[in-house]
N, C-alpha and C positions, 0 to 999 in steps of 0.2 A: 595529597592533601586533600582531607575530606571538604565539604564545602558547608561550612556552620552559616546555613540562613535559617531564619525561621519559615514557620510551616507558612504564612504568607505569602514571604518572598518566595519559597519554592514553588507553590501553586502557580503565582503570578508569572514568575519564569517558565513555568511549564504550560502555561496557557499562550502565554506571547509568541510560540510559533506558532502554533497553530493558527491564533488569528491572522497571522501575517498571512500564512496560505491560505484562509478564509478570504481577505481581502481581495489578495492575488485574483483568487479564481474569481470572485463574485465582478470584479472588474473586467474579466476575460469574458465570463460566461453573458452579463448584462440583463435587463428585466426579460421574462417575467420572470420572478420567484415562485419554485414548486415545493409542495409540501411533500411528504413521506405521510404514507398511510396510517403513520404512528405520533403523527403532531401533534395531535391534541392530547394524548396520553405525556408527550414529552413538555407539554407546557403546562398539564396539571400537575409532574410531576419538579414544579419550577426549574426546566434547566434551562439552562443560559442558551442563548439559539444563535447563532451565526448563519452570514451567508457564506455557502460552500458549492463553490461549481454551479451559482442558480440555483440552489435547491436551504432553505433553511433549518439546518441540521442543528442537533444538541450538542454541544463544547462540554458540558459536563453536570451534573445534577451536584444541587444543594446540600443534600445529604451527605456526599462523600465526598466531591471535587478530585479534581484528578490525580493526586495522591492517593487516596482509597480507592479509587478508580483502578489506578494501575497494578497497586500491591494484590487488590482483588484475580486479578487477571494471572498476575505470577505466583498467588500463593492457593487461589481455588476456583474461582469463575466469575467472567465478567458476559454481561450481556451487550451487544452494539446492532443500533439499527443504522445500516450502512446500504438504506433502499435507495440513496441516491447513485448506488452506482448502476451502470447503463446494463441494459440488457438486450439482447440481437440474435437471430440465428440466420444461417446460413444454410438454405436447403435445396434437394435437388437431385439429379442424376452427378454424381462426382463431383459431391458439394464439398468432402473430405481433399480431395486434392485440389481443387481450386483456391480454398485455404492455404495448404501447404505450401501454393507456389507465391503467397501473399505474406504471410506472415514469418516472424523469424526461425521461429523454434520447429521443432521435427514432427508432425503429426503422426510419422509413420512409427516412431518410439511408443507408440500407447496405442491402448485398444479400445474397443467403445465400452461405455461405462468408466473412463479414466478423463481427467483435467490435465491440464497443461498451462503452465506460465508461458506468455510470448511476446512478443512487441511488435507493432504496425511502424515501419520507416520510411520515410520519407525516397523514395527511390533513386532522385536525383544525387544526396547528401549522407543517407543511412542515418540524420535524424530521429529522434524518435517521435512518432506519433503521438503514441499512447503504448504503456504496458498494459494488459490485459489476461484475463485465465480464457482460456478455449474446453471445453466439454463435448467431449466428442461422444455423439449421441451412437452415430453410426456411419456408413460412406459417405450417405448421401444427408445428413445431419450434423453440423456443428453449432452450439450453442454458444455464446459470445458475453462475456463481462469486462467492458473495457470501463474507464472512469467517467463519470459525472459529465464534465465539460466538455471530453473529448468525442462520446457517444455518437453525436452526428459527422462527426469528422470522420471517423474508423469508417462506419457505417456507406457515408456516403462514397469514401473511396471504393469500398470492396463492392457497391451497387454499380461503380461506373466502370470498373475489370470485369463483372462476374460473364461469363458465356450464357448463351442461351441454354434455357431449363433453368439455370439457378438462381434463387431468389433469396435476394439478403432484406431482412424485414425488422424492425424497430420494435422491440418488445417492453422500452424501458418500464412503462407505469402499468405491466401486465403482473408483474412479481416483483416482491418484496424478498429485501434480503436482511436477513439476521446473524447474525457472527455470534457462536457461543464459545469460548476461549478460555484455555487454563485447564490447570489439573487435575479439576472434577468436572470436565464439561462432559464427559462421558454421562458421569450419575446425572446428570440433569437429563441429558435424552433418555435414560433408559425409565427414566419417572413418568415419560412421556411418551414412552413404548416408542421412541425412533431406533432406527436402526444406529450401532455405533461400531463396530467389530469390522469395517471395512477398512479397504488400504490406505496410507494418506495418498492424495491427491487422487482417489477416487470415490465416484457418486454413486447414487443408487434414490431411486425413487419411491418414496413410500405413502403407506395413505397414515391420515391424519385426520380425524374429525369427519371424515367423510371426503376429504380431499388432498391429491397427491400435494405432495413434498419435497424437492429434493436436497437431499444431507450429502454434502460433499468437506472430505476430510482436510478441509484447508483453512487458512487463516492469514492474518498480517501482523499476529505478535510475538511469535516463535514459541507458545505455545501450544499443547496439544489442543485442537479444538476441532469448528465444524462448521459452515456456512450453511445457513437452511434458506432457501429460497421459496417461500410458501403462494398462492396466489393472492395480488393482491389487497381483495376484500378478507382476506381470511388472516392479512397477517399482525393485525390487531390482538386475534383472540390466544394467536402463538405465542404472541410475545407475553402476553397475559400469564400463561400457562406457563412459559419460562422461566419469568422472574419467582413467578411462586415456587418451581420447581428449584431454583438457585439459591433462593435466601438461607433457610434452611442448612444450606452448605457453606454460609459465608461468602454469597454470591451477590450483584449487582448491577443494575442496568451500568452502561459507559459509556461516555461519548467521546468524541473526537478529538479530545485532548488527549485522555488518557492512550488512545490510539496512535497519534503521532510520537510520543513519548517512546510509547511499548516498539513501534516501528524502528524508532532509531535507535535502540538499545540492541536491535538486530545489524541495522545497517540495510533496515531493506530501503529501495529508493522512492523517493515519491515523485511522480510524475510533474512537471513543469518547475522541479528544485533539482533532482540530483539527477532526472533522464531529461531534455525535452529534443526540442528541432536543431537545438542549439550543442546538446551534448549524446555520443551516439552510444551504442550500447559497448564496444572498445573500451570505451573513456570511462564509460560508467563501470566496469568490469560485471558485464553482463552478457560477457560470452558465452557464458555456458546455455542462455537460452536461444542460441542461433546455431538452427539447423547446415556448420560450415559445407559440410557434404552437398546438401542439397544443390540441384543446378540452378534453381531460379527461387529468390523470394524480394520484395521489394527492397533495394536497397544493398543489395549482395557484391554488388561489385567495388562500390566505393567502401564498405565496412573491409571486404575482402583483402583489400586496397590497404587499408587504415592500418590493417591487424598485420600487414606483412612488414610494413616501414615504421611500423610501433608507433602508437598515439602518443599527441606531442602533451596531453594531460590524462591524470589518471585520478578516479575518484578514491579517496580516502579515510577513514578516521581518524580524529580527532578527540583526544583523553584530556583535557584542562587538568593541570598540572598545581591549578589554586584556583581561585573563588571565581575566576572568569568562565562565562558562558557564551559559547558562539553564537551567533546569528547569521540566517542568510545573508549573503554579499557583502561580509565582511572580508576585510583583503587579509590576505594569510602573508605574513614577512619571517623571512630565513631569522632563524637565534641568535645563531655563532657561525663564527668561519668568514672566510672573506667575503660571503652575500651575506653576513647579516643586516638586517632591515632592510633588504629588498625583498620584492613582492616576490611570490611562487605557487600563488594562486588565491581561490574565493572560497568562503563556506557556502554550502549549497542549504545543508541543514544544520540546526543547532537546538539545542535543548537542554536543562537539565534533567539528569536521568533519578530518578526516585529511587530507582535498586542502588547504583552506585555513589548516590550522595554527590555524584560534580557534574558539571560541564561537559558534552560529550555535542560530537558533530561530524559532517562528512563534508568533506571539502574535495573540487578539484584543485590537482597539485599539480604541478610541472615535473614532466619526466624526468627522474634524475634523485627524487625527495622519496628518500626510504623511510619506513618504519623504523621506529625507533629515534629517529631524528627531532628536536625540540623546532617549535616555531610561534612564532607571536603574532596575537590579535590586538585590535584597540578596542577595550570593553568602554565607549564614555570618557575617553581620554585616558584611560589606563594602560598599562602595556600588560597581557596576560600572556603565560606561557602556556602551551599545550605538547602533547606528544603526539607524533604520528603514529597509526596503528592499524593493523587489519581487520576490520568487524569479523565476527557481531564482539559488541561489548561485554554482554550478556549470552550464557550459553545456552545455546536453543534447545528447546522439548519438545516440538514438533511432533514426534513418532510415538 
């Protein structure tokens, strides 16, 4: 059944989730509030701003809103400012081997010029400190992009463990990050003379306007796209040029509201909700980002033991069968059988899907709950029925 909500209700529902995320991140991060190099531009465009991981970032823009921004990414191209993401570097002789002995994924699987999704886990419990992207520049240099609120914690752990001769540096406000996402993203970059032909999860450094810009074939939307890392002070010029190139193609700026609806449709986890110190990679079905054959990485013993015995909880998708929209922390109960009405888990992420026009979410469910099962949540005092599914909810087009 499709959800027949008004455009205003749909936009409000799509924003509710990201505002909850922003509020939680703000409470965790505390003062001071940082600004991206594009803050004045966002304010000038009339963007709704919110505290996200200690950074005041755009949630949506008035000429589009979440629905139009989401649609632009799925159908054409959207330009995101994600300069709040952390930036750090591990450099020195043996930097690659050191990082490989700490983070979960196996850097031996990739070559210099490639990037890799990986996890920083607590060594004792296997819980996730953060998920991040590692850019392998050489055997002696690894560039890292953690989440904003977790940057200091990740770099602090790496610094404490680094051997002599290996340096860990925080580059948080030295580089901006712009995400160009959507089926026409390559056209936008080509109009600016930036490279587009490299493989998925690979990166190149390119000259633009007399300065170097890192161009990585990656993103968090499930669409063909790129993440650009210009010098902090050059980010504004590049943003302006990208928006000018995108406009004739149906592109527009997009805020963190659309970023959340897009990533949820893909089933991509968000740290602090679907991954946390209390939710391990095994439970979150992120074992594909773990180098199980590596002899060492933080949390290895705990994760191997959990995988062998089977996780008590697993992350699944939920697709609404009525008008209900799941929200984080809602209790999930069994809908039928002898266990009807009994709690079987909790929603970790939830939103209205602009593509499917119904509620979707991710939930940590008790082992034994299988795809196809019907479950229920309570939405403002009314029961809502959902089907357990395996994400993504919308086919990915990242290649």
